[in-house]
C-alpha positions as CSV (number, residue, x, y, z in Angstrom):
1,X,-32.3,-13.8,-2.4
2,X,-31.5,-15.3,-5.8
3,X,-28.6,-17.7,-5.9
4,X,-28.5,-17.4,-9.7
5,X,-27.5,-13.8,-9.5
6,X,-24.5,-14.7,-7.2
7,X,-23.5,-17.5,-9.5
8,X,-23.6,-15.2,-12.6
9,X,-21.9,-12.3,-10.8
10,X,-18.9,-14.1,-9.3
11,X,-17.2,-15.0,-12.6
12,X,-17.6,-11.4,-13.9
13,X,-16.2,-9.9,-10.7
14,X,-13.3,-12.3,-10.7
15,X,-12.5,-11.0,-14.2
16,X,-11.6,-7.8,-12.5
17,X,-9.1,-9.5,-10.2
18,X,-6.2,-9.0,-12.6
19,X,-6.7,-5.2,-12.5
20,X,-7.1,-5.3,-8.7
21,X,-3.8,-7.1,-8.3
22,X,-2.1,-4.8,-10.7
23,X,-3.2,-1.9,-8.6
24,X,-2.2,-3.7,-5.4
25,X,1.3,-4.9,-6.5
26,X,2.4,-1.8,-8.4
27,X,1.2,0.6,-5.7
28,X,2.8,-1.6,-3.0
29,X,6.1,-1.7,-4.9
30,X,6.2,2.1,-5.6
31,X,4.9,2.9,-2.1
32,X,7.6,0.8,-0.4
33,X,10.3,2.6,-2.4
34,X,8.8,6.0,-1.3
35,X,8.6,4.7,2.3
36,X,12.3,3.8,2.3
37,X,13.3,7.2,0.9
38,X,11.1,8.9,3.6
39,X,12.6,6.7,6.3
40,X,16.2,7.6,5.3
41,X,15.1,11.3,5.3
42,X,13.5,11.0,8.8
43,X,16.5,9.2,10.4
44,X,19.2,11.3,8.6
45,X,19.5,13.7,11.5
46,X,19.3,16.7,9.1
47,X,16.4,19.0,9.5
48,X,16.2,20.0,5.9
49,X,15.6,16.3,5.0
50,X,13.5,15.3,8.0
51,X,11.1,18.3,7.9
52,X,9.8,17.7,4.3
53,X,9.3,14.0,5.2
54,X,7.2,14.9,8.2
55,X,5.1,17.3,6.1
56,X,4.5,14.6,3.6
57,X,3.6,12.2,6.3
58,X,1.0,14.5,7.9
59,X,-0.5,15.5,4.6
60,X,-1.1,12.0,3.3
61,X,-2.1,10.5,6.6
62,X,-4.3,13.4,7.5
63,X,-6.5,13.3,4.3
64,X,-8.8,10.5,3.1
65,X,-7.4,8.4,0.3
66,X,-10.6,9.0,-1.8
67,X,-9.9,12.8,-1.6
68,X,-6.3,12.2,-2.8
69,X,-7.5,10.1,-5.7
70,X,-10.0,12.8,-6.8
71,X,-7.4,15.6,-6.4
72,X,-4.9,13.7,-8.6
73,X,-7.5,12.5,-11.2
74,X,-9.7,15.6,-11.4
75,X,-7.5,18.4,-10.0
76,X,-4.0,18.0,-11.5
77,X,-5.1,17.9,-15.2
78,X,-6.4,21.5,-14.7
79,X,-2.9,22.8,-14.7
80,X,-1.2,23.5,-18.0
81,X,2.3,22.7,-16.7
82,X,1.1,19.3,-15.7
83,X,-0.3,18.6,-19.2
84,X,3.0,19.8,-20.6
85,X,5.2,17.7,-18.2
86,X,6.7,14.3,-18.5
87,X,4.1,13.1,-16.0
88,X,1.1,13.7,-18.3
89,X,1.2,10.2,-20.0
90,X,0.7,8.8,-16.5
91,X,-1.8,11.3,-15.1
92,X,-4.0,11.4,-18.1
93,X,-5.0,7.8,-17.6
94,X,-7.3,6.7,-14.7
95,X,-5.0,3.7,-14.0
96,X,-2.0,5.8,-13.7
97,X,-3.8,8.3,-11.4
98,X,-4.9,5.4,-9.2
99,X,-1.4,4.0,-9.0
100,X,0.1,7.5,-8.1
101,X,-2.6,8.1,-5.4
102,X,-2.3,4.7,-3.8
103,X,1.5,4.7,-3.9
104,X,1.8,8.2,-2.3
105,X,-0.7,7.2,0.4
106,X,0.8,3.8,1.2
107,X,4.3,5.3,1.2
108,X,3.3,7.6,4.1
109,X,2.0,4.8,6.2
110,X,4.7,2.3,5.5
111,X,7.4,4.8,6.2
112,X,6.1,5.1,9.8
113,X,5.9,1.3,10.0
114,X,9.6,1.0,8.9
115,X,10.6,3.8,11.3
116,X,8.9,2.0,14.2
117,X,10.9,-1.1,13.3
118,X,14.2,0.8,13.1
119,X,13.6,2.5,16.5
120,X,12.7,-0.8,18.1
121,X,16.1,-2.3,17.4
122,X,18.0,-2.5,20.7
123,X,20.7,0.2,21.0
124,X,23.0,-2.4,22.7
125,X,23.2,-4.3,19.4
126,X,24.4,-1.3,17.6
127,X,26.9,-0.5,20.2
128,X,28.2,-4.0,20.0
129,X,28.6,-3.6,16.2
130,X,30.4,-0.3,16.7
131,X,32.8,-2.1,19.2
132,X,33.5,-4.6,16.5
133,X,34.6,-1.8,14.2
134,X,31.5,-1.7,12.0
135,X,30.8,1.7,10.4
136,X,27.3,3.3,10.7
137,X,26.2,2.2,7.2
138,X,27.4,-1.4,7.9
139,X,25.5,-1.4,11.2
140,X,22.4,-0.3,9.4
141,X,22.6,-2.9,6.7
142,X,23.8,-5.9,8.7
143,X,22.1,-5.2,12.1
144,X,19.3,-2.6,12.0
145,X,17.7,-3.5,8.6
146,X,17.3,-7.3,9.2
147,X,15.9,-6.8,12.7
148,X,13.6,-3.9,11.7
149,X,12.1,-5.9,8.8
150,X,11.3,-8.8,11.2
151,X,9.7,-6.4,13.7
152,X,7.8,-4.3,11.1
153,X,6.5,-7.3,9.1
154,X,3.2,-7.8,10.9
155,X,2.3,-4.2,10.6
156,X,3.4,-4.2,7.0
157,X,1.2,-7.1,6.3
158,X,-1.8,-5.2,7.8
159,X,-0.9,-2.3,5.4
160,X,-0.9,-4.7,2.4
161,X,-4.5,-5.8,3.4
162,X,-5.5,-2.2,3.9
163,X,-4.1,-1.4,0.4
164,X,-6.1,-4.3,-1.1
165,X,-9.3,-2.8,0.2
166,X,-8.3,0.7,-0.9
167,X,-7.9,-0.5,-4.5
168,X,-11.7,-0.7,-4.5
169,X,-11.8,3.1,-4.5
170,X,-10.3,3.1,-8.0
171,X,-13.7,2.2,-9.3
172,X,-14.8,5.8,-8.5
173,X,-12.6,7.0,-11.4
174,X,-14.0,4.5,-14.0
175,X,-11.6,1.6,-13.5
176,X,-13.3,-1.8,-13.9
177,X,-11.7,-3.6,-11.0
178,X,-13.7,-6.1,-9.0
179,X,-15.7,-3.4,-7.3
180,X,-16.2,-1.5,-10.5
181,X,-17.6,-4.6,-12.2
182,X,-19.8,-5.2,-9.1
183,X,-21.3,-1.7,-9.4
184,X,-22.0,-2.4,-13.1
185,X,-23.8,-5.7,-12.2
186,X,-25.8,-3.9,-9.5
187,X,-27.0,-1.4,-12.1
188,X,-28.0,-4.2,-14.4
189,X,-29.7,-6.5,-11.8
190,X,-30.9,-4.1,-9.1
191,X,-29.7,-6.7,-6.6
192,X,-27.0,-4.8,-4.5
193,X,-27.3,-7.2,-1.5
194,X,-26.4,-10.4,-3.4
195,X,-23.7,-8.7,-5.6
196,X,-21.9,-6.9,-2.8
197,X,-22.2,-9.9,-0.5
198,X,-20.4,-12.0,-3.2
199,X,-17.8,-9.3,-3.5
200,X,-17.3,-9.2,0.2
201,X,-16.7,-13.0,0.2
202,X,-14.0,-12.6,-2.5
203,X,-12.2,-9.9,-0.6
204,X,-12.3,-11.9,2.6
205,X,-10.8,-14.9,0.8
206,X,-8.0,-12.8,-0.7
207,X,-7.3,-11.2,2.7
208,X,-7.0,-14.7,4.2
209,X,-4.4,-15.7,1.6
210,X,-2.4,-12.6,2.3
211,X,-2.6,-13.1,6.0
212,X,-1.4,-16.7,5.6
213,X,1.4,-15.6,3.3
214,X,2.6,-12.9,5.8
215,X,2.5,-15.4,8.6
216,X,4.6,-17.9,6.6
217,X,7.2,-15.2,5.9
218,X,7.2,-14.3,9.7
219,X,7.8,-17.9,10.6
220,X,10.7,-18.2,8.1
221,X,12.3,-15.0,9.3
222,X,11.8,-15.8,12.9
223,X,12.8,-19.5,12.8
224,X,15.8,-18.8,15.0
225,X,14.0,-16.6,17.4
226,X,13.6,-17.9,20.9
227,X,10.0,-18.0,22.0
């Protein structure tokens, strides 16, 4: 195994880290917004809102993210009404397609994480809030939401890490993120073991930093929790 290949490959792969984090942060932000909307639809108590949210959930959790990326990138441009719509400036670009696919996918998973957090809030606390004269929206904002965030945070952190790894699939639609650059280096050097081992080390390091950041936020939010 040539150490020189690793030394030469690392700076080039790190050059794709900016694109990787753009994919991660933009998809996470958009996916979280989608998840919140789906959560409100699921807990609304109205079937005509809850049913579409459940269909969305089953479709995007029941199909591989790679298939979703291919459908959005290769499939949607086949329709004339897509090319004539306001969404075409986004969907004609590989970066936009990757953001859309990752956001829709992460929205489905995070919505269930948030829903689990909401359902985990003790009913007695909500009854106490009602006894104090708080309305349903006030109870949700001041009681349910803060506790649900604290409960859902570990699972949300796991989803962030999963999304980071999913961004590597963007390389399949020509994006030069870290994985895309690694594939180019492999084609040049014919040394897949050294290159992908280096890439794995980079992802492990990034995952460690995300885990530590989530743990720090957990400690801050739970500093008054009795353990």
